[in-house]
LUMSEFI-797796 format. One record per atom (N, C-alpha, C, O): residue in three letters; x, z, y. Coordinates in steps of 0.1 Angstrom, whole numbers, padded with zeros to 4 digits, always signed. Example, Ala and Ser with C-alpha at 12.3 -4.5 7.8 and 13.67 -1.06 7.14 Angstrom:
2
ALA+0132+0078-0057 ALA+0123+0078-0045 ALA+0132+0078-0033 ALA+0142+0085-0033 SER+0128+0071-0022 SER+0137+0071-0011 SER+0129+0079+0000 SER+0134+0080+0011 
This chain:
119
MET+0128-0286+0403 MET+0115-0281+0399 MET+0116-0271+0388 MET+0123-0274+0378 THR+0109-0260+0389 THR+0109-0250+0378 THR+0099-0254+0367 THR+0088-0259+0370 SER+0102-0251+0356 SER+0093-0254+0344 SER+0081-0244+0345 SER+0083-0233+0348 MET+0070-0249+0342 MET+0057-0241+0341 MET+0058-0230+0331 MET+0052-0220+0332 LYS+0066-0233+0320 LYS+0067-0223+0310 LYS+0072-0210+0315 LYS+0068-0199+0310 ASN+0082-0210+0325 ASN+0087-0198+0330 ASN+0077-0190+0339 ASN+0080-0179+0342 ASN+0066-0196+0342 ASN+0057-0190+0351 ASN+0043-0190+0345 ASN+0033-0192+0352 ASP+0042-0190+0332 ASP+0029-0191+0325 ASP+0021-0178+0327 ASP+0024-0167+0324 TRP+0009-0180+0333 TRP+0001-0169+0337 TRP-0004-0161+0326 TRP-0007-0149+0327 LYS-0006-0167+0314 LYS-0011-0160+0302 LYS-0001-0149+0298 LYS-0005-0139+0292 ASP+0012-0151+0300 ASP+0022-0142+0297 ASP+0022-0130+0307 ASP+0030-0121+0305 ARG+0015-0132+0318 ARG+0016-0122+0329 ARG+0003-0114+0331 ARG+0001-0108+0341 LEU-0006-0115+0321 LEU-0019-0108+0323 LEU-0016-0093+0325 LEU-0006-0088+0319 ASN-0023-0086+0333 ASN-0022-0072+0336 ASN-0010-0069+0344 ASN-0004-0058+0344 VAL-0005-0079+0352 VAL+0007-0077+0361 VAL+0002-0075+0375 VAL-0007-0082+0379 VAL+0008-0065+0382 VAL+0004-0063+0396 VAL+0010-0074+0405 VAL+0021-0078+0402 TYR+0002-0079+0414 TYR+0007-0090+0423 TYR+0018-0085+0432 TYR+0018-0074+0437 SER+0028-0094+0435 SER+0039-0091+0444 SER+0038-0100+0456 SER+0036-0112+0454 THR+0041-0095+0468 THR+0041-0104+0479 THR+0055-0108+0482 THR+0057-0116+0491 ASN+0065-0104+0475 ASN+0079-0108+0476 ASN+0080-0122+0471 ASN+0078-0125+0460 PRO+0084-0132+0480 PRO+0085-0146+0476 PRO+0096-0148+0466 PRO+0096-0158+0459 ASP+0106-0139+0466 ASP+0117-0141+0456 ASP+0115-0133+0443 ASP+0124-0132+0435 PHE+0103-0128+0442 PHE+0100-0120+0430 PHE+0100-0129+0417 PHE+0094-0139+0417 GLY+0107-0124+0408 GLY+0108-0132+0395 GLY+0102-0122+0384 GLY+0109-0112+0381 TYR+0091-0126+0379 TYR+0085-0117+0368 TYR+0094-0118+0356 TYR+0097-0129+0351 GLU+0098-0106+0351 GLU+0106-0106+0339 GLU+0097-0103+0327 GLU+0090-0093+0327 MET+0098-0111+0317 MET+0091-0109+0305 MET+0098-0098+0297 MET+0110-0096+0298 ASP+0090-0091+0289 ASP+0096-0080+0281 ASP+0100-0087+0268 ASP+0093-0086+0258 ASN+0112-0093+0268 ASN+0116-0101+0256 ASN+0124-0093+0247 ASN+0131-0099+0238 ASP+0124-0080+0247 ASP+0131-0072+0238 ASP+0127-0076+0224 ASP+0115-0076+0221 GLU+0137-0079+0215 GLU+0133-0082+0201 GLU+0127-0069+0195 GLU+0132-0058+0197 GLU+0115-0071+0189 GLU+0109-0059+0183 GLU+0118-0056+0171 GLU+0123-0064+0164 GLN+0119-0043+0169 GLN+0128-0038+0159 GLN+0124-0042+0145 GLN+0112-0042+0142 VAL+0133-0047+0137 VAL+0130-0051+0123 VAL+0128-0039+0115 VAL+0136-0030+0116 THR+0118-0039+0106 THR+0116-0028+0097 THR+0126-0028+0086 THR+0127-0038+0079 LEU+0133-0017+0084 LEU+0142-0016+0072 LEU+0134-0016+0059 LEU+0122-0012+0059 ASP+0141-0020+0049 ASP+0134-0019+0035 ASP+0131-0004+0032 ASP+0138+0005+0037 LYS+0121-0002+0024 LYS+0116+0011+0021 LYS+0128+0020+0015 LYS+0129+0032+0019 ASN+0136+0014+0006 ASN+0146+0022+0000 ASN+0158+0025+0009 ASN+0168+0032+0005 LYS+0158+0019+0021 LYS+0169+0022+0031 LYS+0164+0031+0042 LYS+0172+0036+0051 GLN+0151+0034+0043 GLN+0146+0043+0053 GLN+0150+0058+0050 GLN+0148+0063+0039 ASN+0156+0064+0060 ASN+0160+0079+0058 ASN+0149+0087+0065 ASN+0151+0092+0076 LEU+0138+0089+0058 LEU+0127+0097+0064 LEU+0129+0111+0062 LEU+0134+0116+0051 ARG+0125+0119+0071 ARG+0126+0134+0071 ARG+0112+0140+0073 ARG+0105+0136+0082 VAL+0109+0149+0064 VAL+0095+0155+0064 VAL+0097+0170+0068 VAL+0104+0177+0061 SER+0090+0174+0078 SER+0091+0188+0082 SER+0077+0193+0086 SER+0068+0186+0089 ILE+0076+0207+0087 ILE+0064+0213+0092 ILE+0067+0217+0106 ILE+0078+0223+0109 ASP+0057+0215+0115 ASP+0059+0218+0129 ASP+0047+0226+0134 ASP+0036+0222+0132 LYS+0050+0237+0141 LYS+0039+0245+0147 LYS+0041+0247+0162 LYS+0032+0252+0169 LYS+0052+0242+0168 LYS+0055+0244+0182 LYS+0046+0236+0191 LYS+0043+0224+0188 ASN+0041+0242+0201 ASN+0033+0235+0212 ASN+0021+0228+0206 ASN+0017+0218+0211 ARG+0015+0234+0196 ARG+0003+0227+0190 ARG-0008+0237+0189 ARG-0017+0236+0181 GLY-0008+0247+0197 GLY-0019+0257+0198 GLY-0021+0264+0185 GLY-0032+0267+0181 GLY-0010+0267+0178 GLY-0011+0275+0165 GLY-0014+0266+0153 GLY-0014+0271+0142 LYS-0017+0253+0155 LYS-0020+0244+0144 LYS-0008+0239+0138 LYS+0003+0237+0145 VAL-0008+0237+0125 VAL+0003+0232+0117 VAL+0002+0217+0115 VAL-0009+0212+0112 VAL+0013+0210+0117 VAL+0013+0196+0114 VAL+0025+0193+0105 VAL+0035+0200+0106 THR+0024+0182+0097 THR+0035+0177+0089 THR+0041+0165+0097 THR+0034+0156+0100 LEU+0054+0166+0100 LEU+0060+0156+0108 LEU+0070+0147+0100 LEU+0078+0153+0093 ILE+0068+0134+0100 ILE+0077+0125+0093 ILE+0085+0117+0104 ILE+0079+0110+0112 THR+0098+0119+0104 THR+0106+0113+0114 THR+0117+0104+0107 THR+0118+0105+0095 GLY+0123+0096+0115 GLY+0134+0088+0110 GLY+0130+0074+0106 GLY+0138+0066+0101 PHE+0117+0070+0109 PHE+0113+0057+0105 PHE+0119+0046+0114 PHE+0119+0048+0127 ILE+0125+0036+0109 ILE+0131+0025+0117 ILE+0123+0012+0114 ILE+0123+0007+0103 GLY+0116+0007+0124 GLY+0109-0005+0122 GLY+0099-0007+0133 GLY+0099-0001+0144 THR+0089-0016+0131 THR+0080-0020+0141 THR+0069-0009+0142 THR+0066-0002+0133 GLU+0063-0009+0153 GLU+0052+0001+0156 GLU+0040-0002+0146 GLU+0034+0008+0142 ASN+0037-0014+0143 ASN+0027-0017+0133 ASN+0029-0012+0120 ASN+0021-0006+0113 ASP+0042-0013+0115 ASP+0046-0008+0102 ASP+0045+0007+0102 ASP+0041+0013+0092 LEU+0049+0013+0113 LEU+0048+0028+0114 LEU+0033+0032+0113 LEU+0030+0042+0106 LYS+0025+0025+0120 LYS+0010+0029+0120 LYS+0004+0027+0106 LYS-0004+0035+0102 GLU+0008+0016+0099 GLU+0003+0014+0085 GLU+0007+0025+0076 GLU-0001+0030+0068 LEU+0020+0029+0077 LEU+0024+0040+0068 LEU+0017+0053+0072 LEU+0013+0061+0063 GLY+0015+0055+0085 GLY+0008+0067+0090 GLY-0007+0067+0084 GLY-0012+0077+0080 LYS-0013+0055+0085 LYS-0027+0054+0080 LYS-0027+0057+0065 LYS-0037+0064+0060 LEU-0018+0052+0057 LEU-0017+0055+0043 LEU-0016+0070+0040 LEU-0024+0075+0032 LEU-0007+0076+0047 LEU-0004+0091+0045 LEU-0016+0099+0049 LEU-0020+0108+0042 LYS-0022+0096+0060 LYS-0034+0103+0065 LYS-0046+0102+0055 LYS-0053+0111+0053 SER-0048+0089+0050 SER-0059+0087+0041 SER-0057+0094+0028 SER-0066+0100+0022 LYS-0044+0094+0023 LYS-0041+0101+0010 LYS-0043+0116+0011 LYS-0046+0123+0001 CYS-0040+0121+0023 CYS-0042+0136+0025 CYS-0056+0140+0030 CYS-0059+0151+0030 GLY-0063+0130+0034 GLY-0077+0132+0038 GLY-0078+0139+0052 GLY-0088+0147+0054 VAL-0068+0137+0061 VAL-0068+0143+0074 VAL-0065+0133+0085 VAL-0062+0122+0082 GLY-0065+0138+0097 GLY-0062+0130+0108 GLY-0047+0131+0112 GLY-0040+0138+0105 GLY-0043+0124+0122 GLY-0029+0125+0127 GLY-0027+0114+0136 GLY-0036+0107+0141 SER-0014+0111+0139 SER-0010+0100+0147 SER+0003+0094+0143 SER+0011+0100+0136 ALA+0006+0082+0147 ALA+0018+0075+0144 ALA+0023+0068+0157 ALA+0017+0058+0161 LYS+0033+0073+0163 LYS+0039+0066+0175 LYS+0053+0071+0177 LYS+0057+0081+0173 ASP+0060+0063+0185 ASP+0074+0066+0189 ASP+0083+0070+0177 ASP+0092+0079+0178 GLY+0082+0062+0166 GLY+0090+0064+0155 GLY+0087+0077+0146 GLY+0095+0080+0137 GLU+0076+0083+0149 GLU+0073+0095+0140 GLU+0058+0095+0137 GLU+0050+0090+0144 ILE+0055+0101+0125 ILE+0042+0102+0120 ILE+0038+0117+0120 ILE+0046+0125+0115 MET+0027+0120+0125 MET+0022+0134+0125 MET+0009+0135+0117 MET-0001+0128+0120 VAL+0009+0143+0107 VAL-0003+0145+0098 VAL-0007+0159+0100 VAL+0000+0168+0099 GLN-0020+0161+0103 GLN-0026+0174+0105 GLN-0026+0182+0093 GLN-0030+0178+0082 GLY-0020+0194+0093 GLY-0020+0203+0082 GLY-0006+0204+0075 GLY+0003+0196+0079 ASP-0005+0213+0065 ASP+0008+0214+0058 ASP+0007+0207+0045 ASP+0002+0211+0035 PHE+0012+0194+0046 PHE+0012+0185+0034 PHE+0026+0181+0030 PHE+0028+0170+0025 LYS+0036+0189+0034 LYS+0050+0185+0032 LYS+0053+0181+0018 LYS+0059+0170+0016 THR+0050+0189+0008 THR+0053+0185-0006 THR+0046+0173-0010 THR+0052+0164-0016 LYS+0033+0172-0007 LYS+0025+0160-0011 LYS+0030+0148-0004 LYS+0031+0137-0011 ILE+0034+0148+0008 ILE+0039+0137+0016 ILE+0052+0132+0010 ILE+0054+0120+0009 ILE+0061+0141+0007 ILE+0074+0137+0001 ILE+0072+0130-0012 ILE+0078+0120-0014 GLU+0063+0135-0020 GLU+0059+0129-0033 GLU+0053+0115-0031 GLU+0057+0105-0038 LEU+0044+0114-0021 LEU+0038+0101-0018 LEU+0048+0091-0013 LEU+0048+0079-0018 LEU+0057+0095-0004 LEU+0067+0086+0001 LEU+0076+0081-0010 LEU+0079+0069-0010 ILE+0080+0090-0018 ILE+0090+0085-0029 ILE+0082+0076-0039 ILE+0088+0066-0043 LYS+0070+0079-0042 LYS+0062+0070-0050 LYS+0060+0056-0044 LYS+0059+0046-0051 GLU+0059+0056-0031 GLU+0057+0043-0023 GLU+0070+0035-0022 GLU+0070+0024-0018 GLY+0081+0041-0026 GLY+0094+0034-0026 GLY+0104+0039-0015 GLY+0115+0033-0014 TYR+0100+0049-0008 TYR+0109+0055+0002 TYR+0118+0065-0005 TYR+0116+0077-0003 SER+0128+0060-0012 SER+0136+0069-0021 SER+0145+0078-0014 SER+0149+0088-0020 LYS+0148+0076-0001 LYS+0158+0085+0006 LYS+0150+0096+0014 LYS+0156+0102+0023 THR+0138+0098+0011 THR+0130+0108+0018 THR+0135+0122+0014 THR+0137+0125+0003 LYS+0136+0131+0025 LYS+0140+0144+0022 LYS+0131+0154+0031 LYS+0127+0150+0042 GLY+0129+0166+0026 GLY+0123+0176+0033 GLY+0133+0184+0041 GLY+0144+0186+0036 ILE+0130+0187+0053 ILE+0139+0196+0061 ILE+0131+0208+0066 ILE+0119+0208+0068 GLY+0139+0219+0068 GLY+0133+0231+0073 GLY+0126+0239+0062 GLY+0126+0235+0050 GLY+0120+0250+0066 GLY+0114+0259+0056 GLY+0101+0256+0051 GLY+0095+0263+0043 
């Protein structure tokens, strides 16, 4: 007899039904990445204009950690600069050219290994 825990319907919400009798639903049990300490993060700040319809964005890359922590940092940077942006896939995008301000903010927040890249 199989344990009910292995087939808990609550863990399978939003799953498409399979008619295969041998189908075994696999849980996405990947350990979520642990967020590195602020002073160990090697963040890179750059200005990007490519594929953005002529608009300039400040790109913060190199963040290692959970998606929630990335979003929190993105929220902080966007609010300090008073602009919009996004935080996903390990990078934060802030609308506008705020490279110098963001580098200063990150260092002040404890991200001591932050560097600017590009012109």
